[in-house]
Every structure is written in C-alpha cells, then in structure tokens.
N, C-alpha and C positions, 0 to 999 in steps of 0.2 A: 271712322264710321263706327257708331255704337252698335254693339252686338246684343240682340234680344235673346233672352233665355226663356224658353217655354217651360211652364211648370205644371205638372200633373199630380194631383193629390188624391189619396184615399184615406179617409178618416171615418171609419164605420160608425163610431159613436156620434158623429155629427152628420151622418148620412151623405158624406162626400165619397163618391165612388168613381175613381179614375177621372176625376173632373179637372178640366183645364182651369188654372187659376190666372190671376193677373200676371203678366210676364215681368221679368226682371231685366235690368240692364247692367252690364259690367261698367265699373268705373276704375280709374287708375288706383292702384294700391300704393298711395303716397305715404311716406313716413309721417307719423304724427296723427294719422286718422285714428279716432277712438276705436278701440276694440279690435284692431287689425291683428294683434299678436295672438289673441285667443279665439276660440270658437271656429277655427279654420278647417275647411274641408278642401284639401289640395287635389288637383287633377293634373297628372303628368302624361302628356301624349308623346313625350320623347322616348318612351319605352313601350313595347308591345309584348303581349304574352300569347295565349292560345287564340285560335279562331273559333268563333261561335257557330255551331251548326243549326241550332234551333231549340224550340220549346214545344211541348205538347202533352198529350195524355194517351190513354190506352183504349183501343177499340175492343174492350172485353165483350163477351156475349151478353152480359148483364146490361152494359151500356146500349148495345144494339137492340136488345129486346125492348128496353124502355123507349128507345128512339122510335122504333117501328110502331109502338102503341100510342104515340103522340098524334095530335091533329096535324094537318098539313101546315098550318100557320105556326104551330109550336116547333115542328121540325125545322122550318125555315129560321125561326128565332135561334134555336140551338146552333145550327150551322153558322149563322151570321155571328153569333156571340163567340164561338170558338175560332172560326177560320177566316173571317173577314179581317183584313189587315187594317182597315180604317175604322169600321164600326164595331168590330170585335177585338179580340186580343191576339189574333194572328198566329194561331197554332200552325206549325209546319214540320214537326218532328214527332211522330207518333209510333205507338207500339201495337203489335198484333200478338195473339196467342196461337201457337201451333197445337192443335187439339184443344180440349176444354181446360179450364182453370177453375179455381174455387169460385170465381164470379161467373159461373155458367149455370144454366138451369139444371144440368146433370152432367155426369162424367161421360165423355164420348171421345172417340178418336176417328180418324178418317179411314181406318182399316181394322176392324175388330175380328177379322177372320184369323183364327189361330194358325201360326206357322205359315202365313202367306208371305213367304220370303220374296216372291216375285211381285208382290203388291198388286195382284190382279184385281182386288176389290177396293183399291184406294179410291176415295171420292171426297170432294169438299162440298158435296150437295148440302150438308147441314149448314155450312156457313152462308150459303146462298139465300137462306131464309131471313137472315138479319144482319150478320156482320158485314158481308160484302155490299149489300145495298147502302148501309151507313157509310162505309168507306168511299164508295163511288160518289155518294152525295157530297161528302166532304171534299173530295178531289175536284168537284166542279167549282167549289168555292175557293179552294187552295190548290191550284194545279202543280205547285212546287212542293206538295206534301211529300215528305221523306218518311219511309216506313221501315221499321225493323221488327223482326218476329222472334218470339221466345217460346220454347216448349216447357210445359210444366211436368209432363210425363210422356214417354213413349206409350204406345198401346200396351195393355196389360200383358199380352202374350210375349212381348219383348223384354219383360222385367223379370228379375230373379224372384220377386215375391208374388208374381202372377196377378198383380192388380195395379191400377194407376195411382192409388193413394198410398200413404204410409211408407214413403221412401222406396227402399229397394234399389237395385242397380240395373243398368242396361246389361242384358245377357251378352257374353262375349260373341256368341254365334249370331247375334242380331246387329252387330255394329255396322256391317255393310248395308244391311236392309234399312236400318234407321237413318243412315247417311243418305241413302237414295230416297227415303221417305220424305225427308225435309227438302231435298232437291225437287221432288214431285210437287210438294206444297208450293214452293216458290214458282215453279213453272205454271201450276194450275191457277195461282193468283194472277200471274202475269197474263194468262189467257183471258182473264176477266177484266183486264185493263188496269191492274194494280201492281206496279213494279215494287219489288222488295229490295231495299237498299242493303240490308244486312241482317244477321241473325246473332242471337246469343246461343251458346251451346245448351245451356240449361238454366232455367229460373231457379235461383237459390240452391246452388249446387251442393251445399252442405246441409240442407234442411231435410228433416223427415216429418212431413206435415200430415195432418188429418185429412188433407185434400190431395189433389194431384201433386206428386213430387217424385224426384228421382235423385239419387245420391251419386256424386262423382268425387273421388279423391283427385287431387291435382294431377297426379300422373295418369290417371284414367282419362280425365278430360283432355289432357295434352295428347296422349297416344291415340285417342279416338279422332281428334282433329287432324293430327299429322298423318295417321295411317289410313283414315277412312273419309272423314268429312271433306277435307281440303282436296284430296285426289278426286273424289266423286264430283265436287263442284267444278273442278277444272275440266274433267272429262265431259260434264254435262253443259259446258259453256257458261258456267256460273262463277267463273274464277274472279270476277270483279266484286262479288258480294263480300261485304265486310263481316268478319267473324270476331265475336267478343266472348271472352271467358268470364267466369266467376258469377256475375249477375246476382250478387249477394251483398251482405253488409260490409261496411268499410273497415271494421276493426281488424279483419284478417287479410285485407287486400294486399298488403306488402308481402307477407309470407306466401300467399297464394301466387302472386306474380313471380316471385323468385323461384318457386317450385315449377310453375307452368312454363316460364320462359327460360329454362335452364340450358338450352342449347341453341345453336344457330338455326337449326331446322325448325324448332318450336317457335323461336322468335319470329321467323319468317312466315309462319302459318297463321298467326293471329294479328288482327288489326288493332285490337284494343281491349279494354277492360270495362265492364259495366258494374255499377255499384248501387246499393239501396241504403236507406237511412235508418233502419229499424233498430240498430244497436247503439245509437248515439252519433254525435258529430264526427269525430275522428277525421277532421279536415286535414290535419297534419299528415295522416297516412296517404292522402291523395298526393300531397306535395312530394313525399318520399317516393311514392310509386312513379311519379312523373320524372323525378331526377334519376331514378334507376333505369327507366325505360322511356326516354323523352320522345321517341318516335311513335309511341302508342297513343291512340285516342282514348280519352276517358269520357264515359257518359254516365249520367245518373238515370237509371232505367226504370226505377219504381220508387214511389213513396206515397203513403196515404195515412189518414188518421180517422179517429171516430168523430162523432158529432161535437161541434164546438159549443161551449157553454157561454163564453164571452163573445161579443160580436166580432172581435178581431182575432180570436184565438187561432183558428186554422190558418188565416193569412199570415200571421206572424211566424208560425211554425214553418210554413212553406218558404217564406222569404228568407228566414234565417238559414235554411238549408241551401237555397239557391245561391245566396251571397257567399256562404262558406264554400260551396262546391266550385262556383265560378272563380273565386279568388284563389283556388287551388287546382287549376288546370282542367276542370271539367268543361267540355265543349258543347254538351247538349244536356237538357234536363227534361225528363218526362214524368208526368204525374201518372197515377193509376186510373181508376174508372172515371170516365167522362160524364156518365149519367146514371145515377142510382135512383131508386124509387123512395117513397116515403118511409119505408122500413129498411133502407140501406141495401136493397137487393135488386134483382134476384141473386141469391147466393146459395148454392146447394149445400155448402158446408154449414152455413148459418142455419138453414132450414133444419138440418139434422140436429144441430145443437138445441134449437128451440123446441124440438119434439122429444128430447131425452125424457125418460120417465120421470126424473126428479123435477125438471123444469115444468113439464106438463102438469104434474100434480100440484105444484106450487101455484101455477097460473089458475088452475081450476079452483083451488082453495080460496084464492083471492078474487075469483070471478073476472079474470083478465083475459082479454084477447091479445093477439100479437099486434100491438099498435104502439109504435114509437112515440106518438104524440101524447099518449097517456102517461102522466108523470109517475103513476104507481107502477106501470110496466117498466119505465126507465129505471126506477129505483130497484126493482127486482133484478133486472139485467145487470146492473152495476154490482149488486150483491153477489151475483153468480159469476162475475168476471166475464160477461159477454158484452161485446161492444158492437155498435151499429156503424157501418161504414158511411163515410161522407164523400161526396164528389163535389167539385166546384159548382156544378149545376145539379139540382135535385128536382125530380118530377113527382108530383103528388097526383096519382091517377084518380084518386077519389075526388079530390077538389078540382082536377083537370087544370093544374097550375104548375108553374116553374118557379123555383126558388134559387137564389144565388148566394152561395156561401162567401165569406170574406176571402177565401183562397182564390176564387175566380179573379177578383180585382187585384190582389197582391201579385199573383202570377202575371197578370196583364201588365204590371209595371215593368216587367222584363220582356215578355214575349211580344208586346206591341212596339216597343221602342228600341230593343236590341235586335238588329236585323241579321239575317243569315250572312255570314262573311265578315261580321264585325270582329274586331280584335279587342280583347281586354287590354286596358291601359292602366298606368299606375295611378294610385290614389293614396292619400293619408288623411286621417281625421283626428280631431282633438280629443275625442272621448270614446271609450268602448261602448258608451250608451247609444251611439249611432253606428249602425251596420251599413257599410258602403261598398259599392263596386262601380267601376267606370269602364266605358267602352267607346271605341271609335267605329262608327258605321262605315260601310263601303262608300257612302256618298260624302264622307268627311265629317258628318255631324257627330257630336259627342252625346252620349246618354249616360247620365250619372244617377244611380239609384241609391237612396238613403232611407233607411227605416229607423224610426224612433219607437221602440217597444216599451219605453218608460212611461212613468206617470206624469212627467213634467214636460212642458214645451222646451225645445232646445233651439237656442239662437245659433245659427250657422252662417258662416261666411264662406261662400263658394269662391275658390281662388283658382285662376287659370291664367298662365302667362302674365303674371304680375298685374292682373285685373281682378276685381272682387265684386261680389254681389251678395247682399244679406237676405236671408230668409229665415223665418221662425217655423221650425218643423213641429207640428202639434204632437201631443202625447198620443201614443198608440196610433201611429199613422205611418204611411210610406209615401215618398215623393220621388218623382223622376224629373230631373232637369235635362232639357234637350237644347243644345246650342251649336 
C-alpha cells in the first residue's frame, strides 16, 4: 500500500503561508534510480530522543492589554490563530510573569507594603484586569494549555537595592517570604481556574537590567530553592510543581548547571533548566548539559527579536533556534510576547527610553512623533540603538487591524504538527544548507521539518525505511512533511 506524504509549505516571498501542497508518495529506493545517492534527507525512527512537551508564547501584560483593546471578532481571531489545533498553530505551552516585567505598562508587584512578611496585602487584582481574562479565554480554546511562571523581580522592599529594576539581590531575611509569595501566586491563579505547571526561579538570573531584574549567583539560587522554595511548596501542597533554574542565555548553561546541581540534595530539588537565545546559538552547550544531567528537563523559555526587514527574517531566526534547540534535547519552546501594538508595546522601559532628553530633543528637531511606521523615525531609532519589539501577531490600534509576521507561520510548522508527547527521532541531511529535525507523534505519524534559508531551491529526496519521495524546497522557505 502506497503511503501518502502531506506537505505544508511557507514561502513568504511567494505568499504561501502554512499552505498544504500537493501530496507526495513514497516509492522503492531501487539501485540505479537517478539521484538516489545525493540530496537525501534520511529519517530514522529506530532511535528516539527526548519527549516534546509543547510550544507557545508569553502572556505578558503588554500582550493582554492589547488583547483586551481588540474588538470581539479580533479577539476570536487571535485565540483561534494561536490556540486552535486545526485552524491555528496549536499553542499549548505558555509563560506567565510573576509581578510586572519590562513588557508591562508600569512596574508593580502583588504586595508593595514594605516589610509585609506575612503578606497580608498580597493580591493579584491587577492581573484580573487583563492577564487573567486573556489566559482564561485561551484555555477555552486549548484546555490542555500548560503554563509556567517566571518572576522578573521580587517587590522592591525584598531587594538589596530597594527597587525592582537595576538588578540587586533578594535580601536574606526575605527568602522565606518570597518563597511563600510565589506559592501564594500559584494558589491565587489556581483559584481563578488557571493551574500552574511550573516556575523558573528568576528570569535572567545573571542580568542587571534597566527594567525589573534580580541577580542570583548559582549558590544563592541553589540554596534559596533547597532551603526555602522547595520546602515551602511541599508544605503548601505544591510539591508537584516543576522548578527550573537559570532561565538565561545558553553560553553559560553548562557551568551554571555544574554549580547549581553540585549535590544530591540540589539535584533532587530541581526539575530542569530554562534557557534563552540572546547570546547566540550555543546548541552544543545544551547537548553537554543533557549528557551531564540526563534526567533534567530542558526548556527554551524566551526568545524575541526586533522588526523584520525581509519578509522571512523573523521566521528564519525562530526556526533556526527551534531546530537547533530540539536537536539538542530541548523539550519545549516558548516565544516571548504574543501580541504587541504598532509601536512594539506597551513597554514601560521603551517608553522611558523614547522620552530621554536626548531622544526627545532629536525627535522635536526633526518634527517626529513616536511612530514606527514613519521611516524617518525608524532611522533615528536605529541610529540611537533602540529597537522595537515584534510579536508573531501585531495589532495596529489606529488601523484596527492585525498583522502576521513570518515568525507566526514558521513557528506553526512545529507547533501544529509536532504534538505533545511526540519523540524526536533520528535524521540526517545531505547539506548544511537545509536545517532539519524529525519526530514521531503519539499516533505514530512522523513530522519532518526542513528549512531552506538559502537563495537557491534545494532538491531533496525524503528517505524512510528504504522508500523515497522527491521534493524541491524553495529558497527562503520552510516545509513540514507528515506521513
């Protein structure tokens, strides 16, 4: 019986966006067939690697504020686009922020009362205005939505520098209160019908940012979790919550893991490691980390970029990272903002940048408003080193319209076709000009993703169990084969 291969293609330059193409059929890989020796993309289901937990983005307050400002029909469109498994791209693994982050309208915590160690004034009322309604709407579309939460900073009064931004450390005397604070957050969200699957200890634990941030050395993060966070969670009936450390760039993940997981007690306290992409690929570091600590989950917890100039630019950057991560033991991949406005916000840190005295003076001199669509404004921002964030879906409140970046479709080549519970399987490809990964879904179907970021079409012979099928992958495109 001949086996049909479904083919889905995105080629932004030719306006093909996750479009199903004419199917292929396998034929016997007989000796003497022209071209069989070259151009081969092998798929090996005899070997399995890590299990895939899912794909998604972050419910930042910026995303939620924009979502709540949409019309009812646009909200439905966004929810279907992200969370519908058939009509959309099937997001099912998403991130929340504990307290505000840089992509919030302002800095805030759930308890700003100084020295409130008993957390008498703790409240998530602020999130009920926008974040929680968006999450609940998403859960209606995707009941299996899995959520993890990350803090950018404890409340200012818990910090050594007395403020939520510019780094600082968690005060020693606040460790127990902060552990109980995050437990209160989990319980408060669950009371709203939003279960939390896991947490990261701290977003970007080595960074000192001009927005919400908190610094942990490896020993401090380890001792906080083993001495306070893990015991509090177990005492509060939250012992099943996954705990991830680092939540930062890949270039130091090996050293951080060796320092953090240096004892049996520490190794037992953490479920995994979270990584970002902002310091380059470093995919090999993920492989080393897995081989050192094979029982630990690896998740890619954040990545984002500025506005794309070429129609495929963002998509190719995302797919390159997804393929590199998944081929090196990452089990879940989560984007950053799901929905930004026409100026890449709201973002309280960017707002501060744009109103610096120097920037304001230059804008006024040129007669410019803050308007990303104005090429003159774009030029000024590039000259000043200020970039505007992009999300896979952007909303223009002035035009009352939604715009889809290439990243939306490229992510969809993974998130729609690689199901939760899939296992990565083996693959090999004839050229580094094709980036490839392969999976076996729980129903037994195979999903093979291949990206061609080059300028030339690439003839490819998909080969599986001594059967072959030929396909020409266009320049600057991505394809998913399902069979």
